[in-house]
Each structure stands twice: as structure tokens, then as C-alpha cells.
C-alpha positions in Angstrom: 130.5 184.4 151.1 127.7 184.1 148.5 126.3 180.3 147.7 128.5 179.7 144.5 129.9 176.8 142.2 132.2 176.3 139.2 133.2 173.6 137.0 135.9 173.2 134.3 136.9 170.4 132.1 140.4 168.8 131.7 143.2 171.2 130.2 143.3 169.1 126.7 142.1 169.8 123.6 138.6 168.6 122.3 137.6 167.3 126.0 134.1 167.5 127.3 133.5 168.5 130.7 131.6 165.7 132.1 131.1 167.3 135.5 128.3 169.5 136.9 127.8 171.8 139.6 125.1 173.7 141.2 124.5 176.5 143.7 121.1 177.7 144.9 120.3 179.5 147.7 119.6 176.4 150.1 121.3 173.7 148.1 124.9 172.9 146.5 125.4 170.0 144.4 128.3 168.3 142.1 127.6 165.4 139.6 130.5 163.7 138.0 129.6 162.1 134.7 131.4 158.9 134.2 132.5 158.5 130.6 134.5 155.3 130.9 131.2 153.7 130.1 127.7 154.4 128.4 126.9 157.8 126.5 126.0 161.1 127.4 127.7 161.2 130.6 128.0 165.0 130.5 124.4 165.3 129.6 123.4 163.0 132.4 125.4 165.0 135.4 123.8 168.2 134.1 120.3 166.9 134.0 120.6 165.3 137.5 121.3 168.6 138.8 119.1 170.7 136.9 116.2 168.4 138.3 117.3 168.1 141.7 114.8 168.6 144.4 114.3 171.6 146.7 114.2 169.2 149.8 116.8 166.6 150.7 116.8 163.3 149.6 117.2 161.0 152.7 117.1 157.4 151.4 117.9 154.9 148.7 114.5 154.4 148.2 113.8 158.2 147.7 116.8 158.5 145.5 115.4 155.5 143.3 111.9 156.9 143.2 113.4 160.4 142.2 115.2 158.9 139.2 112.2 157.1 138.2 110.3 160.1 138.1 112.7 162.1 135.9 114.5 159.4 133.8 112.3 159.2 130.7 112.3 162.3 128.8 116.3 162.2 129.2 116.3 158.9 127.9 113.9 159.3 125.2 116.0 162.3 123.7 119.4 160.5 124.3 117.8 157.4 122.4 117.0 159.5 119.3 120.5 161.3 119.3 121.9 157.8 119.5 120.1 156.6 116.6 121.5 159.7 114.9 124.9 158.7 115.4 124.5 155.2 114.2 124.2 151.5 115.0 127.1 151.0 117.3 126.3 154.3 119.4 122.6 153.1 120.0 123.4 149.7 120.7 126.2 151.0 123.4 123.3 153.5 124.8 120.9 150.5 125.0 123.5 148.4 126.6 125.1 150.8 129.0 122.9 153.9 129.3 124.5 157.1 131.0 126.8 157.0 134.4 127.3 159.9 136.9 127.9 160.5 140.6 125.9 162.8 142.9 126.7 164.6 146.0 124.0 167.3 147.4 123.7 169.3 150.4 120.9 171.1 151.7 120.7 173.8 154.3 117.9 172.4 156.1 117.8 175.1 159.2 119.7 177.9 160.5 121.9 175.3 162.4 121.5 172.1 160.2 122.3 170.7 156.8 121.3 167.6 155.3 123.3 165.7 152.8 123.5 162.7 150.4 126.1 160.9 148.4 126.1 158.4 145.8 129.8 157.9 144.3 133.0 159.3 144.8 132.1 163.0 144.6 132.5 164.4 148.3 130.8 166.9 150.6 132.7 168.7 153.3 132.1 170.7 156.5 134.8 172.8 158.1 134.5 174.5 161.3 137.2 177.6 161.5 136.7 177.6 165.5 137.5 174.1 166.0 139.7 173.4 162.7 138.0 170.4 162.3 137.0 168.7 159.0 134.1 166.5 158.5 133.2 164.9 155.1 130.7 162.3 153.5 133.5 160.1 152.2 135.1 157.1 153.8 139.0 157.1 154.0 141.5 158.7 151.8 142.4 155.3 150.3 139.1 154.7 149.0 139.4 157.0 146.0 141.1 154.1 144.7 138.3 152.0 144.5 135.5 152.1 141.6 132.8 154.5 142.5 129.1 153.8 142.8 127.1 155.4 139.8 123.8 156.2 138.9 122.4 155.2 135.7 119.8 156.6 133.6 118.2 153.3 132.7 118.6 151.1 135.9 117.7 151.1 139.5 120.5 152.0 141.9 122.4 149.7 143.9 121.3 150.6 147.4 124.5 150.0 148.8 125.9 153.0 147.3 123.8 155.5 148.8 124.7 157.5 152.0 123.3 160.5 154.0 123.4 162.2 157.1 123.0 165.5 158.6 125.5 168.1 160.0 125.1 170.7 163.0 126.5 174.0 161.6 127.3 177.4 163.0 128.5 180.8 162.2 132.1 179.5 162.1 131.1 176.7 159.5 131.8 176.6 156.0 129.8 173.8 153.9 131.4 172.8 150.3 131.4 169.8 147.9 133.7 168.6 145.2 134.2 166.2 142.2 136.5 163.1 143.1 140.0 164.3 142.2 139.7 167.6 143.6 138.0 166.1 146.7 141.0 164.0 146.8 143.3 166.9 147.0 141.2 168.7 150.1 141.3 165.5 152.2 144.8 164.7 151.2 146.1 168.3 152.5 143.9 168.5 155.5 145.5 165.0 156.7 148.7 166.1 155.5 148.4 169.4 157.7 147.7 167.0 160.6 150.1 164.4 159.8 150.4 163.0 163.6 146.6 162.2 163.6 146.3 160.8 160.1 149.8 159.1 159.5 148.4 155.6 159.4 145.8 156.7 157.0 148.0 158.3 154.6 150.6 155.7 154.9 147.6 153.1 154.1 146.4 155.1 151.1 149.8 155.3 149.6 150.6 151.9 150.1 147.9 150.8 147.4 150.3 152.1 144.8 148.0 153.7 142.8 148.5 157.0 140.8 147.2 158.8 144.1 150.4 157.8 145.7 152.4 160.2 143.9 150.0 163.2 144.8 150.2 162.1 148.7 154.3 161.9 148.3 154.3 165.4 146.9 152.0 166.7 149.6 154.1 165.0 152.2 157.2 166.7 150.7 156.0 170.2 151.0 157.6 172.2 153.8 154.5 173.0 155.5 150.6 172.9 154.7 148.3 175.4 156.2 145.1 174.0 155.4 143.0 177.3 155.9 145.2 179.6 154.4 146.7 177.4 151.8 143.9 175.2 150.4 140.4 176.1 152.0 140.6 179.9 151.5 142.1 179.8 147.9 139.2 177.4 146.9 136.5 179.5 148.6 137.8 182.8 146.9 137.5 181.1 143.3 134.4 179.5 143.8 132.5 182.3 141.8 135.0 183.1 139.2 136.1 180.4 136.2 138.8 182.2 135.4 140.7 182.3 138.9 139.6 178.8 139.3 141.1 177.5 136.3 144.4 179.3 137.2 144.6 177.8 140.7 143.8 174.3 139.2 146.7 174.7 136.9 149.0 175.6 139.6 148.0 172.4 141.7 148.6 170.3 138.4 152.1 171.9 138.1 152.8 171.2 141.7 152.1 167.7 141.2 149.2 167.6 143.9 146.1 166.9 141.8 145.2 164.4 139.0 144.4 165.3 135.6 140.6 165.2 135.5 137.3 167.7 135.4 137.2 169.7 138.3 133.8 170.8 140.2 133.5 172.9 143.4 130.5 174.4 145.2 130.3 176.4 148.4 127.2 177.1 150.5 127.0 180.4 152.3 126.2 180.0 156.0 125.9 183.7 156.6 129.3 184.4 158.1 131.1 187.5 156.8 134.8 186.5 157.6 134.6 183.8 154.7 
């Protein structure tokens, strides 16, 4: 398996894909531009990934320092474009800026990865020997909470920063996804191990949000094979946008996935069996 990524927008006419995905030799990342506020979310998510450093960001202070170094050219260009768009757009940009999440994973050695997270895009590490999934998020129900966001013009809220290190081996696969696809991945893993995650699934469903419906649909499936039915399918289409789109459309038809932009990135661990 090669390091790869793919990103597609909503299946609706005229929609702009506000996500961005990145795959370099030793780093993968996903940024989800938040179009519910501000302007130019799709530009900001892409800009963050285009300027992502080759070495890990390990603290909220380092994240803030990096944004301080890169924000100004982006801001100046968007300011100029907002002026062309008219007074209301310019005022909105001045007041709100641009918003996005960020998840990134760096391969730091043969046996370690370092990750950082800000918002509800999620990175995962799955071990095919132990069949265990670990991730950068909280619990499944937390997807119902408003995410922390990086703004192009403001300091970050340090409470939103998370980071850590994973040990990896020849049985590991490391990948990242934007929020709706990440919810699907985590949900399907927990449904496939219902005895272990029954309480977490019940708690997430009890919040009576749109995600409750996807959980019910997943729980109604006769069986869930996480490796073959979920993970392999995503990994196999991570470098082919057409196949990825077809797979996402299938999940939407089955009622397992929210309507959204979708991004996925996978980091090669030099193991042929993936």
C-alpha cells in the first residue's frame, strides 16, 4: 500500500468541497473547512495542508506559532477578494475570518507516529494482528458537539489541541478522515464489537441527533466485518476518486453516513498485505 489520499464534495449541484486531504511520504493530514461561518473555508483548509511542516506539531503553542508564520498571505489575498465581492462579504470576513479543523500524522521512525488534532477530523491506527483500533477522538457521542476550529485571524483556543504518539509495526495501518466519514469508521468498529461498546453506542444514540439514525442502521445489519467490510474497502479506494465516490454513494444509500464532504488519507507502513 502506498501513502494516499482522496477528497470529494457533497453529491449536490453547485456545492464546493470544503475539505482538503494530504499524503506525503511520511505525513498524512485532513482539514475540514467549516462553511457555517466566515468565508473561504475551502481555501483555508487547503492552505493549511499546503503549508503543513514536515516535522510534528507537538503543542498548542507550536500550532499557534506555525499559524502566526503562515496566516498573513492567506488573509491579504482573501481580504482583496472579499473587497471585490462587496461590502457585506468584506464585513463578514473581517468579523469572522475563515475556519477549519486539522488532523495530521507524521511517521517519525520505523516504529512510531506522532499525531496532532484540532477539531473533529480524526486519525486512526489499526493493528491487524490484535484487531484493535485506536484513535485521536473522544467517544462516539462527541461527534454531536461543536468542534474546535482554527481561524485564519485569531489565536487558537488551546483547549482544542490534542497530540500523542503511537507505536506501529508491520501489522499496523494509520489513516485519517474528516468528521462524517470518521463517525462511520468508529461506529462500525464499535458495532462489530457490540459486547465491548454497547454502553458507548447506547449513550451516543441517546443524544437524539442525526447520528442516532446511522447508529440504528448499523446495528440493524446482520453482521459487521470491520476489516473486510469497512477498512479494506476504504484503503482500496484511497487513491482512486471514482471508486471512492462509488463507495461513499453506497454507504449513503444504506443510511450509514451523513451527507457531507468526505476526505480520507492513509499512511504506508511498508507492509505488502494491505
